[in-house]
C-alpha positions in Angstrom: -16.1 25.3 19.5 -18.3 27.0 17.0 -15.3 27.6 14.6 -14.8 23.6 14.7 -18.5 23.0 14.2 -18.4 25.4 11.0 -15.4 23.6 9.7 -17.1 20.1 9.9 -20.3 21.4 8.6 -18.7 23.0 5.6 -16.6 19.8 4.8 -17.7 18.4 1.5 -18.7 14.9 3.1 -19.6 13.4 -0.3 -16.0 13.6 -1.6 -14.8 12.3 1.8 -17.1 9.3 1.6 -15.8 8.5 -2.0 -12.2 8.9 -0.6 -13.0 6.4 2.3 -14.8 4.0 -0.1 -12.0 3.8 -2.5 -9.3 3.5 0.2 -11.2 0.6 1.7 -11.9 -1.1 -1.6 -8.1 -0.7 -2.4 -7.2 -2.2 0.8 -9.5 -5.3 0.3 -8.1 -5.6 -3.4 -4.4 -5.5 -2.0 -5.4 -8.4 0.5 -6.9 -10.3 -2.5 -3.8 -9.6 -4.6 -1.4 -10.7 -1.8 -3.4 -13.5 -0.2 -1.4 -16.2 1.1 -2.7 -19.5 2.7 -0.1 -19.2 5.3 -1.0 -15.6 6.2 -4.6 -15.4 6.2 -5.2 -12.9 8.8 -6.0 -9.4 7.0 -4.3 -7.6 9.7 -1.0 -9.5 9.4 1.7 -6.7 9.5 4.2 -9.0 7.8 2.2 -8.7 4.7 1.6 -5.8 2.3 -2.0 -5.6 3.1 -1.3 -5.2 6.8 1.6 -2.5 5.9 -0.9 -0.9 3.6 -3.4 -0.5 6.7 -0.7 1.4 8.4 -0.3 3.7 5.5 -4.1 4.4 5.5 -3.8 5.2 9.2 -0.9 7.8 8.5 -2.8 9.1 5.7 -5.9 9.6 7.7 -3.9 11.5 10.4 -2.6 13.8 7.6 -6.1 14.3 6.5 -7.3 15.5 9.9 -4.3 17.9 10.2 -4.8 19.2 7.0 -8.4 20.0 7.8 -7.4 21.6 11.0 -4.8 23.9 9.5 -6.0 27.5 8.6 -6.6 27.8 4.7 -4.1 30.9 4.4 -1.3 28.6 5.6 -1.3 26.7 2.1 -0.8 30.0 0.1 2.1 31.0 2.4 4.1 27.6 2.0 3.5 27.3 -1.7 6.7 28.7 -3.0 8.9 27.6 -0.2 7.7 24.0 -0.5 8.1 24.0 -4.3 11.7 25.4 -4.0 12.4 22.5 -1.2 10.9 19.9 -3.4 13.1 20.9 -6.3 16.2 20.6 -4.1 15.1 17.2 -2.8 14.4 15.9 -6.3 18.0 17.0 -7.4 19.3 15.4 -4.3 17.5 12.3 -4.9 19.4 11.9 -8.3 22.6 11.5 -6.3 21.7 9.6 -3.1 18.9 7.3 -4.2 19.8 3.5 -4.8 18.9 2.2 -8.2 15.5 0.5 -8.1 14.3 -1.1 -11.4 16.5 1.0 -13.4 15.6 4.4 -11.7 17.1 6.7 -8.9 13.8 8.0 -7.5 13.5 6.4 -4.0 15.1 7.7 -0.8 15.6 5.3 2.0 15.9 6.2 5.5 16.4 3.0 7.4 13.6 0.6 6.7 11.5 3.4 5.5 11.6 4.5 1.8 9.6 7.1 -0.1 9.4 8.8 -3.7 9.8 12.5 -3.6 8.3 12.8 -7.0 4.9 12.1 -5.5 5.0 15.1 -3.1 6.3 17.0 -5.9 3.0 17.0 -7.6 1.5 18.6 -4.5 4.1 21.2 -4.3 3.7 22.0 -8.1 0.1 22.2 -7.7 0.4 24.7 -4.8 3.1 26.7 -6.6 1.1 27.0 -9.8 -1.9 28.0 -8.0 0.0 30.7 -6.0 1.7 32.1 -9.1 -1.4 32.1 -11.3 -3.6 33.8 -8.8 -1.1 36.6 -8.3 -2.5 40.1 -8.9 -2.2 41.0 -12.6 -1.6 37.5 -13.8 -2.4 36.9 -17.5 -1.5 33.7 -19.2 -1.5 35.3 -22.6 1.3 37.5 -21.3 4.6 36.0 -22.6 6.5 36.4 -19.3 3.6 34.9 -17.3 3.4 32.1 -19.7 7.1 31.1 -19.7 7.2 31.4 -15.8 4.1 29.1 -15.7 5.8 26.6 -18.0 8.9 26.6 -15.9 7.0 25.8 -12.8 5.5 22.7 -14.5 8.5 21.7 -16.5 11.3 22.0 -14.1 10.2 19.1 -11.6 9.5 17.1 -14.9 12.9 17.4 -16.3 14.5 16.5 -12.9 12.3 13.4 -12.6 13.3 12.4 -16.2 16.9 12.5 -15.0 15.9 10.1 -12.3 14.9 7.8 -15.1 11.4 7.7 -13.8 9.6 8.7 -17.1 6.1 7.7 -15.9 6.1 10.0 -12.9 7.4 12.7 -15.1 4.8 12.5 -17.6 2.0 13.2 -14.9 3.2 17.0 -14.7 2.2 17.3 -18.2 -1.5 17.2 -17.3 -1.1 20.4 -15.7 -1.7 22.1 -19.1 -5.4 21.2 -18.7 -5.4 23.6 -15.7 -3.9 26.4 -18.2 -6.8 25.9 -20.6 -9.3 26.6 -17.8 -7.5 29.8 -16.9 -7.5 31.2 -20.5 -4.9 29.6 -22.5 -5.7 29.7 -26.2 -7.5 26.5 -27.3 -5.5 26.3 -30.4 -2.5 25.0 -28.1 -4.7 22.0 -27.5 -5.1 21.4 -31.1 -1.2 21.7 -31.6 -0.8 19.5 -28.6 -3.0 16.8 -30.1 -1.2 17.0 -33.4 2.2 16.9 -31.6 1.2 13.6 -30.0 -0.2 12.4 -33.2 3.1 13.3 -35.0 5.3 11.6 -32.3 3.2 8.5 -32.7 3.4 8.3 -36.5 7.1 9.0 -36.4 7.8 6.2 -33.9 5.4 3.9 -35.7 6.3 4.1 -39.1 10.1 5.0 -38.5 10.5 1.6 -36.8 8.6 -0.6 -39.3 11.3 -2.8 -41.0 11.3 -2.5 -44.6 12.7 -4.9 -47.2 16.1 -3.8 -48.6 14.5 -3.1 -52.1 11.6 -1.2 -50.8 10.9 1.8 -53.2 10.3 4.2 -50.2 13.6 4.3 -48.3 14.2 5.2 -44.4 11.9 7.7 -42.6 8.7 6.5 -43.7 7.1 8.3 -40.7 8.5 11.7 -41.6 6.8 11.4 -45.0 3.5 10.9 -43.4 3.9 13.6 -40.8 4.8 16.2 -43.4 1.9 15.3 -45.6 -0.4 15.8 -42.6 1.6 19.0 -41.7 1.0 20.5 -45.2 -2.6 19.6 -45.3 -3.0 21.2 -41.6 -1.1 24.3 -43.1 -3.7 24.6 -45.5 -6.4 24.4 -43.0 -5.0 26.9 -40.7 -4.5 29.5 -43.5 -8.1 29.2 -44.6 -9.6 28.9 -41.0 -7.6 32.1 -39.7 -7.6 34.3 -42.9 -9.9 33.0 -45.6 -7.0 34.2 -47.8 -8.1 32.5 -51.1 -5.2 33.6 -53.1 -2.5 32.5 -50.6 -4.5 29.3 -50.2 -4.2 28.5 -54.0 -0.4 29.6 -54.2 0.3 27.4 -51.2 -1.6 24.2 -52.7 -0.2 24.8 -56.2 3.3 25.1 -54.8 3.1 21.8 -52.9 1.3 20.0 -55.6 3.9 21.1 -58.1 6.7 20.0 -55.8 5.2 16.6 -55.4 4.3 15.9 -59.1 8.0 17.0 -60.0 9.5 14.7 -57.4 7.3 11.8 -58.2 8.3 12.2 -61.9 12.0 12.3 -61.0 11.4 9.5 -58.7 10.2 7.2 -61.4 12.8 8.3 -63.9 15.8 7.9 -61.4 14.8 5.5 -58.6 18.3 6.0 -57.1 18.2 9.7 -57.1 15.3 10.6 -54.8 13.0 9.1 -52.0 9.5 10.0 -51.3 11.0 11.2 -48.0 13.0 13.8 -49.6 10.3 14.9 -51.8 8.2 15.5 -48.5 11.2 17.5 -46.9 11.6 19.8 -50.0 7.8 20.3 -50.3 7.8 21.1 -46.5 10.9 23.5 -46.8 9.4 25.3 -49.6 6.1 25.9 -48.0 7.9 27.3 -44.9 10.1 29.5 -47.1 7.1 30.6 -49.1 5.3 31.7 -45.8 8.2 33.4 -44.4 8.5 35.7 -47.5 4.6 36.2 -47.3 4.5 36.9 -43.6 7.4 39.5 -43.9 5.7 41.3 -46.6 2.1 41.2 -45.1 3.3 41.5 -41.5 0.9 38.7 -40.7 0.9 37.0 -37.3 -1.3 34.2 -38.6 1.3 33.3 -41.2 4.2 33.6 -38.7 2.2 31.2 -36.4 1.9 28.7 -39.4 5.7 29.1 -40.1 6.4 28.4 -36.4 4.1 25.3 -36.7 6.1 24.0 -39.5 9.4 24.7 -37.9 8.4 23.0 -34.6 6.7 20.2 -36.5 10.1 19.4 -38.5 12.0 19.7 -35.0 9.5 17.4 -33.4 10.0 14.7 -36.1 13.8 14.6 -35.7 13.4 15.0 -31.9 10.9 12.2 -31.5 13.2 9.8 -33.6 16.2 10.9 -31.6 14.7 10.6 -28.3 13.2 7.2 -29.0 16.3 5.8 -30.1 18.9 7.5 -27.9 17.1 8.7 -24.9 14.6 6.0 -23.9 16.1 3.1 -22.3 15.8 -0.4 -24.1 13.0 -1.7 -21.9 10.9 1.5 -22.6 11.5 1.3 -26.2 10.4 -2.3 -26.3 7.2 -1.4 -24.3 6.2 1.2 -26.7 6.8 -1.1 -29.7 4.6 -3.9 -28.1 1.8 -1.5 -27.8 2.2 -0.2 -31.3 2.4 -3.8 -32.6 5.9 -3.4 -33.9 7.1 -6.3 -31.8 5.6 -9.1 -30.2 7.3 -10.1 -26.9 4.8 -12.3 -24.9 7.5 -13.5 -22.5 9.3 -10.2 -22.1 8.0 -6.5 -22.2 4.5 -7.9 -23.3 4.2 -10.4 -20.5 2.6 -8.3 -17.7 -0.1 -6.8 -20.2 -0.9 -10.3 -21.6 -1.4 -11.8 -18.2 -3.4 -8.7 -17.1 -5.8 -9.1 -20.1 -6.1 -12.8 -19.4 -7.0 -12.1 -15.7 -9.5 -9.4 -16.6 -11.0 -11.5 -19.4 -11.3 -14.6 -17.2 -13.5 -12.8 -14.6 -16.3 -12.7 -17.1 -19.5 -10.6 -16.2 -19.5 -11.2 -12.3 -16.0 -12.3 -11.6 -14.6 -15.5 -9.8 -15.6 -14.1 -6.4 -13.2 -12.7 -3.7 -10.0 -14.3 -2.9 -10.9 -16.9 -5.9 -8.8 -15.5 -8.7 -6.6 -18.0 -10.1 -4.3 -15.7 -12.1 -3.9 -13.7 -8.8 -3.3 -16.6 -6.5 -0.8 -18.3 -8.9 1.0 -15.0 -9.2 0.9 -15.0 -13.0 0.7 -11.1 -13.1 3.9 -9.2 -11.7 3.2 -6.2 -9.7 -0.4 -7.3 -9.3 -0.7 -5.4 -6.0 0.7 -2.0 -7.4 0.6 -1.1 -11.0 -1.4 -3.9 -12.1 -4.0 -4.0 -9.3 -6.8 -3.3 -11.7 -6.4 -6.8 -13.2 -7.3 -8.3 -9.6 -10.5 -6.4 -9.6 -11.4 -7.6 -13.1 -10.6 -11.1 -12.3 -12.5 -11.4 -8.8 -15.4 -9.1 -9.7 -15.8 -9.3 -13.3 -17.0 -6.6 -15.8 -19.8 -5.3 -13.3 -17.0 -4.8 -10.6 -14.7 -3.1 -13.1 -17.4 -0.9 -14.2 -18.3 0.1 -10.8 -14.7 1.1 -10.1 -14.5 3.2 -13.3 -17.7 4.9 -12.5 -16.7 5.6 -9.0 -13.6 7.4 -10.3 -15.7 9.4 -12.8 -18.0 10.6 -10.0 -15.0 11.4 -8.0 -13.5 13.4 -10.6 -16.5 15.1 -11.7 -17.0 16.0 -8.1 -13.6 17.6 -7.9 -14.3 19.7 -11.0 -17.5 20.8 -9.5 -16.0 21.8 -6.2 -13.1 23.6 -8.1 -15.5 25.6 -10.2 -17.5 26.9 -7.2 -14.5 28.3 -5.5 -14.4 32.0 -4.9 -10.7 32.7 -5.2 -8.4 32.0 -8.1 -5.8 30.1 -5.7 -8.4 27.4 -4.6 -10.0 27.1 -8.2 -6.6 26.5 -9.7 -5.4 24.1 -7.1 -8.7 22.2 -7.5 -8.3 21.9 -11.1 -4.9 20.7 -10.7 -6.0 18.1 -8.2 -8.8 16.8 -10.5 -6.2 16.7 -13.6 -3.7 14.7 -11.7 -6.4 12.2 -10.5 -7.7 12.2 -14.0 -4.1 11.3 -15.5 -3.5 8.5 -13.1 -6.9 7.0 -13.5 -6.7 7.0 -17.5 -3.1 6.0 -17.7 -3.2 3.1 -15.3 -6.2 1.4 -16.5 -5.0 2.1 -20.1 -1.7 0.3 -19.6 -3.3 -2.6 -17.8 -5.8 -3.3 -20.6 -2.9 -2.8 -23.2 -3.9 0.5 -24.8 -1.0 2.4 -23.5 2.7 1.5 -22.8 3.6 0.4 -19.2 5.0 3.3 -17.3 4.6 2.6 -13.8 1.7 4.8 -12.8 -0.3 3.7 -9.7 -4.1 3.6 -9.4 -4.9 6.2 -6.8 -6.0 4.7 -3.4 -6.0 1.2 -4.8 -2.2 0.4 -5.6 0.0 -0.6 -2.6 2.3 2.0 -1.5 2.9 4.4 1.3 4.3 7.4 -0.7 1.2 7.4 -3.1 -1.3 6.8 -0.5 -0.1 9.7 1.7 0.7 12.0 -1.4 -2.8 11.5 -2.8 -4.5 12.0 0.6 -2.6 15.3 1.2 -3.4 16.4 -2.5 -7.1 15.6 -1.8 -7.6 17.0 1.8 -5.8 20.2 1.1 -8.5 21.0 -1.5 -11.3 19.7 0.7 -9.9 22.1 3.4 -9.8 25.1 0.7 -13.3 24.2 -0.3 -14.6 24.9 3.2 -14.3 28.6 2.5 -15.8 28.6 -0.9 -18.6 31.0 0.0 -16.2 33.5 1.3 -13.5 35.8 -0.5 -10.2 34.6 0.7 -7.0 36.5 0.3 -4.1 34.1 -0.9 
């Protein structure tokens, strides 16, 4: 009896109250999004809001069970659960029916669920288990590769299911790695990789007139210029090697001047793209020779940066045109302003923006959203549920929800930081990172800042798989946090 009282006393009730508020607000929002004048009862089980109440009840049972389980259990099941989920993800590719172009839902009778949702939980536990093992050091090459494999394996399998949005969630685990000692330079390189990817897609897909002075691969040229300038910064930042800095700058400038002169003399001989590529290759060769002579790790790192940048450019272009599905390509082009498709790929976002904008400061009132009631916004009770909030509660309501998530995620970070064991801390940061990703991406795609990739808003979007998975993810951490004042073996 005393043990049960201690557990209840040590529970972080502030986080549980925030969870309860979000779940209830989400349920009411689903009711508003699906409201039907012929089915006005909020407990109508034939409607989605009635069904969501069932999922909330099931999730609550899981929450209670998770709190009752001993904390050591989570460490013991981490690896077996991960292996089981990998097998289930692979099986899903072959047995799942096609739903909106993807094979990611397993159906058993009238019930269906998405294994990718639970795979986030299994990956978070496995990552925490491995990274908290004795002697682990993320700067060790073997440890880093195994960690990358734990994160990347489910990601690749889910991509094979044609569920790109769910796969991208796993990339957010890199934030956990930085907390555990990953070199901050990787964050800079990651930001540059995203920038280069966007630039290649953006400018390589701009249609140019037949007589344009700059022929194909416009994006490559821009990326190469930025990469060369970044190389100069890296050299100066890491070594202060002024002579090498001058040689590097003079070499690139000379190639560019010579190339531009040849371009002006023989317009059909060279393109600015080719000039960029030659300059880039010359820089890499120069640094390779210099690094061998000096045996400099810094210069080898710069060479690797050049090689990976070049590879990323070609890979991004190839992946966009040959790996992404046509509907995914169009969504990205719409966000980047390369195409305007108001009746196709851009329809959902445009209608969501209209709905949110029509809410004004205080909104139209509960159940009074015209965009919602007339079903102008597809998926308004799942991926686009934020537009229902915006239309009916206005700027004040959306601001409250955003602040609620900010407080919630900040609270998770605070709880993670106060943990006494690496296992609990790493798992806590994994949970916070997953919620942070879903929050940012979902709202970003609804208001048109990001492509539509089918990411639900936690505890608000309709769905049993997501409701149960997010609750399990959260309450496992809440249970682990009950031992934050003790040293616990994992």
